[in-house]
N, C-alpha and C positions, 0 to 999 in steps of 0.2 A: 827510424827517426824517433827521438825521444819525445816526451810530453812537453807541451808548451809551458813556459814558466808563468807563474801567477802574475796577472796584471798585463800581460802582453796582448796585442790584438788577436793573436791566434787563440789564446786561452779564452778570451771573451767570446770569440766566434764559436768555439766549441761549446761553451756554456749556453749560448743562445740556441744552438742546435739541439742541445740535450733537453731543453724545456719543452713542455707540451707533449702531445701524443704523436707517435710515429706510426708507420704502417703496420697493421696487425700481422701481416704475413711475415714480417721480419722480427717477430717477438717470440722468444722461447720461454714457455711457462715453467718448464722444469728448472731451468737455470735462472728464471726471472731476469732475463737480459733482453734489452731492446736494441736492435741493430739499426743503423741509419740507412743502409742500402743493401742491395742483394749480395754484393761482394762481401760486406761485413758479416752478413748472416751465414754465407757459405763458409767463411773462415771459422765462424763460431761452431758450426756443426761438425767441423773437422777437428776441433780442439779436444784435448784429452778430458777436460772437465765435463764437457757435454756428453762424451761417450760414457763416462761413469754414471751420469744421471740417467741416460737411456738404459743402462744395465739395471739400475735400481727400479726403473719403471717397468721393465720387462719382467722382473721377479714377481711383482704384485700390481698389475695395472688397475684392477678394480679399486684397490685402496686409494691410489692417487686420484683416480677419476671421482670417487665419492668425496674425497677431501676437497678437491677443487670445486665440485658442484655445491657442497655444503657452504664453503666460504663465499662463493658467489651469491647463493640464495640468502645467506645471513646478511651480507652487506646490502643487497637489494631491498630486503624486507626492513632492515633497520632504517635505511634512507626513507622508505615509504612511510614508516611509522612516525619518525621524527619530523620529516619535512612536510608531509601531506596529511597525516592523520587518517581520519575516516572519510575524507573527501574523495569523490570520484575523479580519477586522474588518468591521463593518457599513460599507458605503459611505456611507450617510447620516450616520453619526456623524463620519466624517472630513470630510464636506462642511460639517457644522455648525461644526466647529472652524475650518475654512478660512475660512468667510464671517464668523466672529467678528471677523476683522481688518477694520478699516474701509476700508482702501485696497485691498481685494482686487479681482480682475477678476470682474465679474458674469457669470453663465452666459448671460444673454440676449444678451451681446455675442459669444458664441462660435459655433462651427459646430454645437454640440449643443443640441437643444431641451430635453432633460430629463437628469437625472442617470443614469437607466437607459441612455440612448443612449451617454453618455460611458463608463459602466462596461463596456458591451458592446464599445465600441471598444477600450478598454484590454485586454480579454480577447482580442480578435481579433488585436491587434498583439503579443501575448505579453509585455506589460509586467507584468501581474498574472494571477493565477488568479481568475476571476470565476465565482461560482455563485449561482443564485437559489433562495431558500427562501420559506417562508410569511412570514417576517419581513422580506423584502426581499432586496436584493443584498448579497453579502459578497465582499470582495476579499482576496487574499493577495499581498504584494509578492514579486517574484522578484528576488533579489539577484544581480546580474551584475557586481559590483565585482571588480577583480583579486584582492583578498584572498579574497573568497568563492570565486572560481574556483580559486584555489590550494588552498584548504581542501578543495574538492570533489575536485580532482585527487589530493590526498594520500589522501583517504578512498577513492577508487576504486583507487589503487595498493595500499593496505592491504587492501582487500576482495579484490583479485585474489590477493595473496600468501596470505591466509587460505584462499581457495578452493583454491589449489594445495596448501597443507598439508592441507586436509581431504580432497582426492582421494588424496594419498599415504597418509593415515591409513586411508582406506576400502580402498585396495589392501592395506595391511598387515593390516587386520582380516580381509579375505577370505582372505588366505594363511594366517592363523592358524586360521581355521575349517576350511580344507581340510586343514591338517596335523593338527588335532585329530580330524577325521573319519577320516583315513587311519590314525592311531594307534589309534583305537578299533576299527577294522576288523581290524588286526593282532592286537590283544589278544583279540578275539572268536574269531579263528581258532585261537589257541594254547590256548584253554580248552575244556573239555568242554561239550557241549551237553546240557542237562537237559530231559527230556520230562515230560509230565503223567502223573500216575498214572491208569491205566485198568484196570478189572477187569471181566471177564465175570461174568455171574450164576452164583452157586454156585461160583465159583473162589476158592481160598484166596489171601490176600494174601501176596506174596513181595517181600522187600526185598533188593536187591543192594547190600550195603555194601562199598565198596572203601576200604580204609585204606592209608595210605602205609607203605612198608617201615620207615621210621624209627620209626613209632609201634608200640610193643609193649604191647598191653593186658595180656598175662600178667604182665609184670614191674612194670607201673605200678599197674594196678587189679586185676588178677586176673580169672580167668574169671567168677567170680560177679558181679563189678561190671559186667562187660559185659552179662551176661545179664539182670541186674536193672534195667538202665537203661530208663527209660520210652520207649515208642515215639515220643512227641512230640518228645523231644530228638534221637532218631536221625533222624527226618524233617527236623527243623530243620537238622541238620548236613549231610544229604545234599542237600537242596533249597535250601540257602542261596544267595542271589543273589550273583553275582560282584561284586567290588569296583569293577570298571571302570564299572558303571552309575552309582554314586554320583559317581565322578570325572568321568564324562561330563556329568552334570547340573550339577555344580559348574562345569566348564569353560564349558558353554553359558551358565550364569547370569552368569558374569563377562563373557563376550563380549557378551551382551545388554545388560549394564549399560554397557559401553564404547560400544556402538552407540547406546544411548539418550542418553548424555552428548554424543556427537558430533552427534547430530541436534538436541539442544538448543542447542548452540553454533551450528550452521548456521541454525537457526530465528531466533536473535537477530541473527545477522549479515546474513541475507537478508530479514528482514521490513522492508519499506519502506512509505512512504506513497504511492508511485507504483507502478503495475502494468502499464502499457501495454507491449505487445510487438508486433513486426511479424508480419504474417500470421496474426493471430488474429481470430476472428469475435466481434463485439460487438453490443450492442443500444443504439440511441439512445433515451434515456428523457426527454429534455427537450422541453418544448412551446414553447421560445423561438423555434424556427423554424417554428412552426405545427403543424397535425396531419398534414401531409404526410409528415414523417419520423418522427413519434412511433411508438415501438415497432418501428421498422424495423431489420433486421439489416444490418451492414456489415462490411467487412474493413479492418483497419488496414494501410495502405500505408507509412506513415512515422511515426516517433515524433519529436516535436520538444520539446526541453528537458524530457524525462521526463514532463511533465504534459499535453502536448498531442499530438495526432496528426492526420494526414491520413487520412481514411477514404473508402471508396467503397461506396455503398449497393448491395446485391446485386440488388435488384429494378429500380431505375431507372438504376443506373450513374453517378449524380451523385456528385461529390466535394465534400468539406467539411472544413474545419479546425475541430476542436472540442477542448474540454477534457475530461479524463478524468472530471470530475464529471458530465458529461452522458451517460456511457456505463456499461454494466454487462456482466458476462461472460455467456457463453452456454454452457449445459450440453448436450452432444450425447447421442445414444443410447449404450447400453452397447456396449463393445468398439470404440468409436471413439477415434481419437487426439485428445489434448488437449495444451495447453501449461500447465505450472505457472507462473503469473504472479507468485506471491508465496510467501514462506515458505522453509522449509529447502531445498526442491528447486527453487527459482526458476530459470526458464530451461530446465528439463528437459522433454523430450517424453515422454508417457506414454499408456497405454491406460486408458480408463474401465472398471473392472471391476464396481463395485457402487455402488448409490445408496441412501442412508439419508435418507428424506424427513423423518423425525422430528427428526433432529439437524442437518438441512441440511448434510450432509457426504457425501463420496464416498470410495471406495477406488480407487487408481490403481496401475498397474504401470509402473515406469520402463523406457523402451525403449533408451536408449543410455548409454554411459559405463561407468565402473567399477561403478556400482550397477545395472547392467542386470538386469532380472528381479525387483527388489525390490518388494514390495507395501507401499504406504503407505496407512494407514487414517486416518480422521477428517480428511480434507482438506476445508476449508470451500468452499462454492459459489464465493465470490468469489476464491478462490485458483487456480482453473483456468478455462480458456476453450477453446472448440472451435477446432481448427486449420482454416484455410481449405483447401478442396479435399478434405477428408476425407469 
């Protein structure tokens, strides 16, 4: 039977059937031909053109398999880059949009058997950040274009300059605190020290009132006014607190406010979505590698692209390259050294001083730098991790 003429109902029916996706098992990737049913696919496989394509594939199967895999991966990554950018997106959602195009490379022609295998391969090669959830695999594109690298370099330079400014400000605040303490000590030495009133039983109360020479009670108030003054007013004058105490508290409150503002700026500048650091102890929490490594502790030997790391398991000594989504921090015992991996004091070594299980937070003491000895409270569990060898 010949082909239906253009414009006839048969022609229109054939056109409607040819639109959209057909069953994958009736598609021939080598010939790039989609058959409508099992009979059509059987006829196609018996055709001479198909046999020639199979002979070409048999001569060099690795070449064709690599070519199909590369075309599939390039198309998938291009769609991820253009359509979703660096947003965290479901891998299946991207795949559904990719296969909506009729002329796409089918996955059964590539080296990957399932979409999960392909996503794991993308994560291992560092092209995306892949993490598995209850809703399936999610991917985040890693932008390594020259423009993105330049933006990141500028941000790193700016962060370094701000950190230098913060260190200078911290030194200045420490000097101001020392000057204020020294000044308060000099004022205390120059003033009289007042003692508490103590009286033995049946002993009369005696008040030693010392008045300045410039003050003349006879000429101003007279003797009767002085004698008639209530004892409470006299005591208030004698035992009045020195003015330096109020000034000291005011000075300290201003310094505390400055320190609080600077810590807020450091928190905003150093709070990142990546936290991996070299030589920290972490726990592997993913079951993607089986139960062998699940909940096992490891040390970070190298950080790759901020979000990935090479780790070495402490028990078995095996090495693995993983994403930070598969790791979590480790909290050591009290008075053990830790690394602050995120937040205002990011990158600082400290000692674990106190643990608050209700708030899931700790208190640490900074070990090095201009802020040495400072106690930092309310640090979240995920912002610190145990140092290796401690």
